[in-house]
C-alpha positions as CSV (number, residue, x, y, z in Angstrom):
1,M,0.0,0.0,0.0
2,G,3.0,2.3,0.1
3,K,5.4,3.5,2.8
4,I,4.3,6.1,5.3
5,L,6.8,8.1,7.3
6,V,5.8,8.8,10.9
7,T,8.1,11.3,12.7
8,G,8.0,11.0,16.5
9,G,6.6,7.5,15.9
10,L,7.8,6.1,19.2
11,G,6.0,8.8,21.1
12,F,2.6,8.6,22.7
13,I,0.3,9.5,19.8
14,G,2.9,8.4,17.2
15,S,3.2,4.8,18.4
16,H,-0.6,4.4,18.5
17,T,-0.9,5.8,15.0
18,V,1.8,3.4,13.7
19,V,-0.2,0.5,15.1
20,E,-3.4,1.7,13.3
21,L,-1.5,2.3,10.0
22,Q,0.0,-1.2,10.2
23,I,-3.5,-2.7,10.9
24,K,-4.7,-1.0,7.7
25,G,-1.8,-2.6,5.8
26,Y,0.6,0.3,5.4
27,E,4.3,-0.1,5.6
28,V,5.6,2.3,8.2
29,I,9.0,4.0,8.7
30,I,9.6,5.7,12.0
31,I,11.9,8.6,12.6
32,D,12.5,9.4,16.3
33,D,15.4,11.0,18.2
34,L,14.5,9.2,21.4
35,S,14.4,12.5,23.3
36,N,11.1,11.7,24.9
37,S,10.6,8.0,24.1
38,T,12.5,4.8,24.3
39,L,13.6,2.2,21.8
40,D,11.6,-0.6,23.5
41,I,8.4,0.9,22.1
42,L,9.5,-0.5,18.7
43,D,9.3,-4.0,20.3
44,R,6.0,-3.2,21.9
45,I,4.5,-2.1,18.6
46,T,5.8,-5.2,16.9
47,S,4.2,-7.4,19.6
48,I,0.8,-5.9,18.9
49,T,0.9,-6.0,15.1
50,N,3.4,-8.8,14.5
51,N,5.0,-6.4,12.0
52,R,8.2,-4.5,12.9
53,P,8.3,-1.0,11.5
54,E,11.5,0.3,9.9
55,F,13.2,2.7,12.3
56,E,15.7,5.5,11.8
57,E,17.1,7.4,14.8
58,I,17.4,11.0,13.5
59,D,17.2,14.4,15.0
60,L,15.2,16.4,12.4
61,K,17.2,19.5,13.3
62,D,20.1,17.8,11.4
63,K,19.7,19.0,7.8
64,S,22.1,16.5,6.4
65,K,20.5,13.5,8.0
66,V,17.1,14.6,6.9
67,K,18.4,14.9,3.3
68,S,20.1,11.5,3.5
69,F,16.9,9.9,4.8
70,F,14.9,11.0,1.8
71,Q,17.6,9.9,-0.6
72,K,17.4,6.4,1.0
73,Y,13.6,6.3,1.2
74,S,12.4,7.9,-2.0
75,D,9.3,5.8,-2.1
76,V,7.5,7.4,0.9
77,I,4.0,8.3,-0.2
78,G,2.8,10.2,2.9
79,V,4.1,11.8,6.1
80,I,2.5,12.2,9.5
81,H,4.6,14.6,11.5
82,F,4.4,14.3,15.3
83,A,8.0,15.0,16.2
84,A,8.1,18.1,18.4
85,S,8.5,19.2,22.0
86,K,5.1,19.5,23.5
87,A,4.9,20.8,27.1
88,V,3.3,24.2,27.7
89,G,5.1,24.8,31.0
90,E,8.5,23.7,29.7
91,S,8.1,26.0,26.6
92,L,7.7,29.0,28.9
93,E,11.0,28.1,30.6
94,K,12.8,27.2,27.4
95,P,11.3,29.2,24.5
96,L,14.3,29.1,22.2
97,M,14.6,25.3,22.5
98,Y,10.9,25.0,21.4
99,Y,11.3,27.3,18.5
100,E,14.4,25.6,17.3
101,N,13.1,22.1,17.8
102,N,9.5,22.5,16.5
103,I,10.0,25.0,13.7
104,S,13.4,24.1,12.3
105,S,12.6,20.4,12.1
106,L,9.4,21.1,10.2
107,V,11.2,23.4,7.7
108,Y,14.0,20.9,7.1
109,L,11.5,18.1,6.6
110,L,9.4,20.1,4.1
111,K,12.4,21.1,2.1
112,Q,13.4,17.5,1.5
113,L,10.0,15.9,1.0
114,K,9.5,13.8,-2.1
115,T,5.8,13.3,-1.4
116,S,2.9,15.8,-1.6
117,N,0.9,14.3,1.2
118,F,1.5,15.7,4.7
119,I,-0.4,15.5,8.0
120,F,0.6,18.0,10.7
121,S,0.1,17.3,14.4
122,S,-1.4,20.6,15.5
123,S,-3.2,21.5,18.6
124,C,-6.2,23.3,20.1
125,T,-3.7,25.7,21.7
126,V,-3.8,27.7,18.4
127,Y,-7.2,29.0,19.5
128,G,-6.0,30.3,22.9
129,Q,-9.0,31.1,25.1
130,A,-11.7,30.9,22.5
131,D,-14.5,33.5,22.5
132,S,-17.2,30.8,22.5
133,L,-17.5,27.1,23.2
134,P,-17.4,24.6,21.7
135,I,-14.6,25.6,19.4
136,T,-15.1,25.4,15.7
137,E,-12.4,25.4,13.0
138,D,-13.6,28.9,12.1
139,A,-12.7,30.3,15.5
140,P,-10.0,33.0,15.3
141,V,-6.4,31.9,15.9
142,K,-5.4,34.2,18.8
143,K,-2.1,35.2,20.1
144,A,-0.6,32.1,21.7
145,E,-0.5,31.7,25.4
146,S,2.8,29.9,25.3
147,P,5.8,29.3,23.0
148,Y,4.6,25.8,22.5
149,G,1.2,27.1,21.2
150,N,3.0,29.6,19.1
151,T,5.1,26.9,17.4
152,K,1.8,25.2,16.4
153,Q,0.5,28.4,15.0
154,I,3.7,29.1,13.1
155,G,3.7,25.5,11.8
156,E,0.3,25.9,10.4
157,E,1.2,29.2,8.8
158,I,4.3,27.6,7.1
159,L,2.1,24.8,5.7
160,Q,-0.5,27.3,4.4
161,D,2.3,29.2,2.7
162,V,3.7,26.0,1.1
163,C,0.3,25.0,-0.1
164,S,-0.4,28.4,-1.5
165,N,2.9,28.3,-3.4
166,N,2.5,24.7,-4.6
167,E,-1.0,23.5,-5.7
168,S,0.2,19.9,-6.0
169,F,1.2,19.8,-2.3
170,N,-1.6,18.7,0.0
171,A,-1.6,19.1,3.8
172,I,-4.0,18.6,6.7
173,S,-3.5,20.1,10.1
174,L,-5.2,18.1,12.8
175,R,-6.0,20.3,15.8
176,Y,-6.4,18.0,18.7
177,F,-7.5,18.5,22.2
178,N,-6.2,16.4,25.1
179,P,-5.1,12.9,24.2
180,I,-5.2,10.3,27.1
181,G,-5.5,6.6,27.6
182,A,-3.6,3.7,26.2
183,H,-3.9,0.8,23.7
184,E,-6.2,-2.0,24.9
185,S,-3.3,-4.4,25.0
186,A,-1.6,-2.3,27.7
187,K,1.6,-2.7,25.6
188,I,1.9,1.0,24.6
189,G,0.7,4.2,26.3
190,E,1.8,7.5,27.6
191,L,5.2,7.2,29.3
192,P,6.8,10.6,29.8
193,I,10.5,10.8,30.7
194,G,10.9,12.5,34.0
195,V,8.1,14.4,35.7
196,P,4.9,14.2,33.7
197,Q,3.7,17.5,32.1
198,N,0.2,16.1,31.4
199,L,-2.6,15.4,33.9
200,V,-3.4,11.8,33.3
201,P,0.1,10.2,33.6
202,F,0.6,12.3,36.8
203,I,-2.7,10.9,38.1
204,T,-1.7,7.3,37.4
205,Q,1.9,7.8,38.7
206,T,0.5,9.2,41.9
207,A,-2.0,6.4,42.3
208,I,0.7,3.8,41.9
209,G,3.1,5.5,44.3
210,I,5.7,7.1,42.1
211,R,4.5,10.6,42.9
212,E,3.5,11.6,46.4
213,Q,0.7,13.9,45.4
214,L,-1.1,15.4,42.4
215,S,-1.2,19.2,42.2
216,V,-4.4,20.7,40.8
217,F,-3.5,24.1,39.4
218,G,-6.2,26.5,40.6
219,D,-9.8,26.1,41.8
220,D,-10.8,29.7,41.2
221,Y,-11.5,29.5,37.4
222,P,-15.1,30.4,36.3
223,T,-16.2,26.8,35.9
224,N,-18.6,24.6,37.8
225,D,-16.0,23.3,40.2
226,G,-13.4,26.0,39.7
227,T,-10.9,23.8,37.8
228,C,-9.9,24.1,34.2
229,I,-11.9,22.3,31.5
230,R,-10.5,20.3,28.7
231,D,-11.7,17.9,26.0
232,Y,-10.0,14.5,26.8
233,I,-9.9,12.2,23.8
234,H,-8.8,8.5,23.8
235,V,-5.5,8.2,22.0
236,V,-6.7,5.3,19.9
237,D,-9.6,7.3,18.6
238,L,-7.1,10.0,17.7
239,A,-4.8,7.6,16.0
240,K,-7.6,6.3,13.8
241,A,-8.4,9.9,12.7
242,H,-4.8,10.3,11.4
243,V,-5.2,7.2,9.2
244,I,-8.5,8.5,7.8
245,A,-7.0,12.0,7.2
246,L,-4.0,10.4,5.4
247,E,-6.3,8.4,3.2
248,R,-8.2,11.5,2.3
249,L,-4.9,13.0,1.0
250,L,-3.9,9.8,-0.8
251,D,-7.4,9.6,-2.5
252,Q,-7.2,13.3,-3.4
253,K,-10.5,14.0,-1.7
254,G,-9.6,17.4,-0.2
255,Q,-11.8,20.4,-0.8
256,S,-8.6,22.4,-1.0
257,N,-4.9,21.5,-0.7
258,Y,-4.8,22.7,2.9
259,E,-7.5,21.7,5.4
260,T,-7.9,21.8,9.2
261,F,-9.9,19.5,11.4
262,N,-10.6,19.6,15.2
263,L,-10.2,16.2,16.9
264,G,-11.9,15.8,20.2
265,T,-15.0,14.3,21.9
266,G,-17.0,17.5,21.8
267,K,-17.4,17.3,25.6
268,G,-15.4,19.3,28.3
269,S,-14.4,17.7,31.6
270,S,-12.9,19.6,34.5
271,V,-9.7,18.4,36.3
272,L,-11.7,17.3,39.3
273,E,-14.1,15.4,37.0
274,V,-11.1,13.5,35.5
275,I,-9.9,12.7,39.0
276,E,-13.4,11.5,39.9
277,S,-13.4,9.3,36.8
278,F,-10.1,7.8,37.8
279,N,-11.3,7.1,41.3
280,R,-14.4,5.4,39.9
281,V,-12.7,3.1,37.5
282,S,-9.7,2.3,39.6
283,G,-11.4,1.9,43.0
284,K,-8.7,4.2,44.5
285,K,-8.9,7.6,46.2
286,L,-6.3,9.9,44.6
287,N,-4.2,12.1,46.8
288,Y,-4.3,15.6,45.4
289,K,-4.1,19.2,46.6
290,I,-5.2,22.5,45.2
291,V,-2.3,24.9,44.4
292,S,-2.1,28.2,42.6
293,R,-2.8,28.6,38.9
294,R,-0.1,27.7,36.4
295,D,1.1,30.2,33.8
296,G,-0.1,29.6,30.2
297,D,-3.3,27.7,31.2
298,I,-6.6,28.8,29.7
299,V,-10.0,28.4,31.4
300,A,-11.7,26.0,29.1
301,A,-11.4,24.4,25.7
302,Y,-13.5,21.7,24.0
303,A,-14.1,20.9,20.4
304,D,-16.9,21.3,18.0
305,T,-16.3,18.1,16.0
306,K,-19.0,18.4,13.4
307,K,-16.6,19.1,10.6
308,A,-14.5,16.0,11.3
309,N,-17.6,13.9,11.9
310,K,-19.2,14.9,8.6
311,I,-16.2,15.3,6.2
312,L,-13.8,12.7,7.5
313,G,-16.6,10.4,8.7
314,W,-14.8,10.0,12.0
315,Q,-15.9,10.4,15.6
316,A,-14.5,9.7,19.0
317,E,-16.0,6.4,20.4
318,S,-14.4,5.9,23.8
319,S,-15.7,7.5,27.0
320,L,-13.7,9.3,29.7
321,D,-14.0,6.3,32.0
322,E,-12.8,3.9,29.3
323,A,-9.8,6.2,28.5
324,M,-8.9,6.5,32.2
325,M,-9.3,2.7,32.7
326,S,-6.9,2.0,29.8
327,A,-4.4,4.5,31.2
328,W,-4.5,2.8,34.6
329,K,-4.1,-0.7,33.1
330,W,-1.0,0.6,31.2
331,E,0.5,2.2,34.3
332,Q,0.1,-1.0,36.2
333,Q,1.5,-3.1,33.4
334,I,4.7,-1.1,33.0
335,R,5.3,-1.0,36.7
336,N,4.9,-4.8,36.9
337,E,7.5,-5.2,34.2
338,S,10.0,-2.9,35.9
């Protein structure tokens, strides 16, 4: 069916997308620099699909290695680009690292591409604090609240410019909300290196005893319980959407050569509701405390998914409880192995 390049393919969303691509019969090549992933994920993917993806350890900031890759793999028919630094808080502390890593790598990749089909891993952060909820794709892109969010905005602008300049180049930016959960096999899931920057792995690591306590950043937001609201989507649902979007490009079904789609559940859940969901499915009582707000956090964001539902024929299927249960099974599995 053709070779698909997945950058950041050993990461959280990338690894699940590789699995879904392989299930559909695609030959997958992974590029990853292992800065926020480990090589054993390759074995884990293989154990799920019985099909070992090709792997190249490359830092996409290295122009010469990117060029050499495409000389070696000239038969790539599509690219799904996940490789990027992704933590809002860290980006506030290390803005130049984020701009170099997220923007330079995208530019070097686009300059060497031999294919015209490109999926960009974007984010709901491009909307900032939206004027109205749920957020549609027509909502204005506001000044970013963080360097991370800004790199996603700039990435989209780069792709729009490339598409405007080259009518034969086709790209889709998938703006997703908050991916959580793990594969049903509990063989792959979210495994951050160091202290988790995202809510759910911090919850599961606290529950299993790695972290002493979960900090909830603020309970004075204008929401029902005072905590931030986000749209939490199961990572497998998200991965399947990437495959559908890729096939839209391969089948040349785009309404234009640059499209954007929101990927979420269409439902917002507060931080305390996520904790309650975890307590419910795990039978545990999570140890948490309320602390002051965190810089860069917005009040609420959840998706209007009608466009993706209608045009892509995709919708999220898993509930918050199902996603939290899968994340907990994954956490237990990896700790039993270690």
